[in-house]
C-alpha positions as CSV (number, residue, x, y, z in Angstrom):
1,M,6.0,12.5,9.1
2,Q,6.3,11.3,5.5
3,A,3.7,9.0,4.2
4,Y,4.4,7.0,1.0
5,V,2.3,4.8,-1.3
6,F,4.1,1.9,-3.2
7,I,1.5,0.0,-5.1
8,A,0.9,-2.0,-8.3
9,V,-2.2,-1.3,-10.5
10,S,-3.5,-2.9,-13.6
11,A,-3.2,-0.8,-16.8
12,D,-6.8,0.1,-16.3
13,G,-6.2,1.4,-12.8
14,F,-7.4,-1.5,-10.5
15,I,-5.5,-2.8,-7.5
16,A,-7.4,-6.0,-7.2
17,R,-10.4,-7.8,-8.6
18,K,-13.8,-7.0,-7.1
19,N,-13.4,-10.1,-4.8
20,G,-9.9,-8.9,-3.7
21,D,-8.1,-11.5,-5.9
22,L,-4.6,-10.5,-7.1
23,D,-4.2,-13.4,-9.6
24,W,-3.5,-11.0,-12.4
25,L,-0.4,-9.7,-10.5
26,P,2.8,-11.8,-11.0
27,G,4.1,-12.9,-7.6
28,S,0.9,-12.0,-5.8
29,D,0.9,-15.4,-4.1
30,G,3.9,-14.2,-2.0
31,S,6.4,-16.0,-4.2
32,G,7.8,-12.8,-5.7
33,P,7.9,-11.7,-9.4
34,E,8.8,-14.4,-12.0
35,D,11.7,-12.3,-13.3
36,G,13.2,-11.9,-9.8
37,E,12.9,-8.1,-10.1
38,D,11.5,-6.4,-7.0
39,Y,11.0,-3.0,-8.7
40,G,12.7,-1.2,-5.8
41,Y,10.5,-2.6,-3.2
42,K,13.1,-3.9,-0.8
43,E,15.1,-0.6,-0.9
44,F,11.8,1.3,-0.3
45,F,10.6,-1.0,2.5
46,A,13.9,-0.6,4.3
47,T,13.3,3.2,4.7
48,I,9.9,3.0,6.5
49,D,9.1,2.7,10.2
50,T,5.5,1.5,10.0
51,L,3.3,-0.1,7.4
52,V,-0.3,1.1,7.6
53,M,-3.0,-1.0,5.9
54,G,-6.7,-1.6,5.9
55,R,-8.5,-4.7,7.1
56,H,-9.1,-6.1,3.6
57,S,-5.4,-5.8,2.7
58,F,-4.4,-7.4,6.0
59,E,-6.8,-10.3,5.4
60,K,-5.3,-10.8,1.9
61,V,-1.7,-10.8,3.3
62,L,-2.7,-13.5,5.8
63,T,-3.4,-15.8,2.8
64,F,0.2,-15.5,1.6
65,G,1.5,-18.0,4.2
66,E,4.5,-16.7,6.1
67,W,4.1,-13.2,7.5
68,P,6.2,-11.0,5.2
69,Y,6.5,-8.0,7.6
70,K,8.3,-9.4,10.6
71,D,10.9,-6.6,10.8
72,K,8.3,-3.8,10.7
73,K,5.5,-2.4,12.9
74,V,2.2,-2.9,11.1
75,V,-1.0,-0.9,11.9
76,V,-4.3,-2.2,10.6
77,L,-6.9,0.6,10.4
78,S,-10.4,-0.8,10.8
79,S,-13.7,-0.1,12.6
80,K,-14.2,-3.9,12.9
81,K,-13.2,-5.9,15.9
82,D,-9.5,-6.8,16.1
83,A,-9.0,-10.0,14.1
84,T,-5.2,-10.3,14.4
85,P,-4.2,-13.9,14.8
86,Q,-2.4,-14.6,18.2
87,H,0.9,-15.4,16.5
88,L,1.0,-11.9,14.9
89,K,0.0,-9.8,18.0
90,E,3.7,-8.8,18.5
91,Y,3.9,-7.3,15.0
92,V,0.4,-5.9,14.4
93,Q,-1.6,-3.1,16.1
94,W,-5.3,-2.8,15.2
95,L,-6.6,0.7,15.5
96,N,-9.9,2.5,14.7
97,C,-8.9,6.1,14.1
98,S,-8.7,8.7,11.3
99,P,-5.6,9.1,9.1
100,P,-4.7,12.4,10.8
101,E,-5.1,10.9,14.3
102,L,-2.9,8.0,13.3
103,V,-0.2,10.3,11.9
104,K,-0.2,12.3,15.1
105,K,0.0,9.1,17.2
106,L,2.9,7.6,15.1
107,S,4.7,10.9,15.1
108,S,4.5,11.0,18.9
109,Q,6.1,7.5,19.0
110,G,9.0,8.7,16.9
111,D,8.0,7.4,13.5
112,S,8.9,9.5,10.5
113,H,8.2,7.3,7.5
114,I,5.1,5.3,7.0
115,Y,4.0,3.1,4.1
116,V,0.3,3.3,3.3
117,D,-1.2,0.3,1.6
118,G,-4.7,-0.8,0.5
119,G,-7.3,1.0,-1.6
120,K,-9.5,2.6,1.1
121,T,-6.6,3.4,3.4
122,I,-4.7,5.2,0.6
123,Q,-7.9,7.0,-0.4
124,G,-8.3,8.1,3.2
125,F,-4.8,9.5,3.5
126,L,-5.2,11.2,0.1
127,Y,-8.5,12.7,1.2
128,H,-6.7,14.3,4.2
129,V,-3.8,15.4,2.0
130,L,-1.3,13.2,4.0
131,I,0.6,11.4,1.2
132,N,4.1,12.7,0.4
133,K,5.0,10.4,-2.4
134,I,3.3,7.9,-4.7
135,I,5.2,5.1,-6.4
136,L,2.8,3.6,-8.9
137,T,3.8,0.5,-10.8
138,R,1.5,-0.2,-13.8
139,V,1.3,-3.9,-14.8
140,P,0.6,-4.6,-18.5
141,V,-2.8,-6.3,-18.1
142,L,-6.4,-5.1,-18.4
143,I,-8.7,-6.8,-15.9
144,G,-11.8,-4.8,-16.9
145,D,-13.3,-4.4,-13.4
146,G,-12.1,-4.4,-9.9
147,I,-11.2,-2.2,-6.9
148,P,-9.9,1.2,-8.1
149,L,-6.8,2.7,-6.5
150,F,-8.3,6.2,-6.4
151,G,-11.7,7.4,-5.2
152,P,-13.5,10.6,-4.2
153,L,-11.3,13.4,-3.0
154,A,-12.0,16.7,-1.2
155,G,-10.5,18.5,-4.2
156,D,-8.0,18.0,-7.0
157,I,-4.5,16.8,-5.9
158,K,-1.9,17.9,-8.4
159,L,1.0,15.6,-8.8
160,K,4.6,16.5,-9.7
161,H,6.3,13.8,-11.8
162,I,9.6,12.8,-10.3
163,K,10.6,9.9,-12.6
164,T,9.4,7.0,-14.6
165,Q,11.2,3.7,-15.2
166,D,10.2,0.9,-17.5
167,Y,11.2,-2.7,-17.0
168,P,11.7,-5.6,-19.5
169,S,8.6,-7.3,-17.9
170,G,6.5,-4.4,-19.3
171,F,6.0,-2.9,-15.9
172,V,6.2,0.9,-15.8
173,Q,6.9,2.6,-12.5
174,T,6.2,6.3,-12.0
175,H,7.1,8.3,-8.9
176,Y,4.9,11.3,-8.1
177,K,4.9,13.9,-5.4
178,P,1.6,15.6,-4.5
179,V,1.9,19.4,-4.6
């Protein structure tokens, strides 16, 4: 099983404002980036079997209008009661389990590549040393306060730099492999 992170952060390391808003992130309303660049997202997304996200990320995606993940299985990790709207039940599975348990379950179903999204979910996978690649896109904006991407860990996680690409928009994307 390979678990990947593909996420945008502000230059000061936040994935959202404290209230979950993404208004600082161009295209965060589901319309896509203003410059039409997808920063490799479509190519990346085509390689994954399942998208794993937390409840807060799921609730945010619901505000985008049309469900953007119709071609993929989506797992929402949450200890709260399943809040999947009826029209998305065929796409979304709501589970309350640990990242290692989820990896075991998805592996047994034949999944080999998962996309891990959402701050707490990413932190949980990192804590259990289950992330194989991190694609981090820094957006040239300082928001001052918000939800950080990274949190407490069981120990240091050293990262091997794979590559960095800068874009005319000022976005800088870096690929890392935990070692």
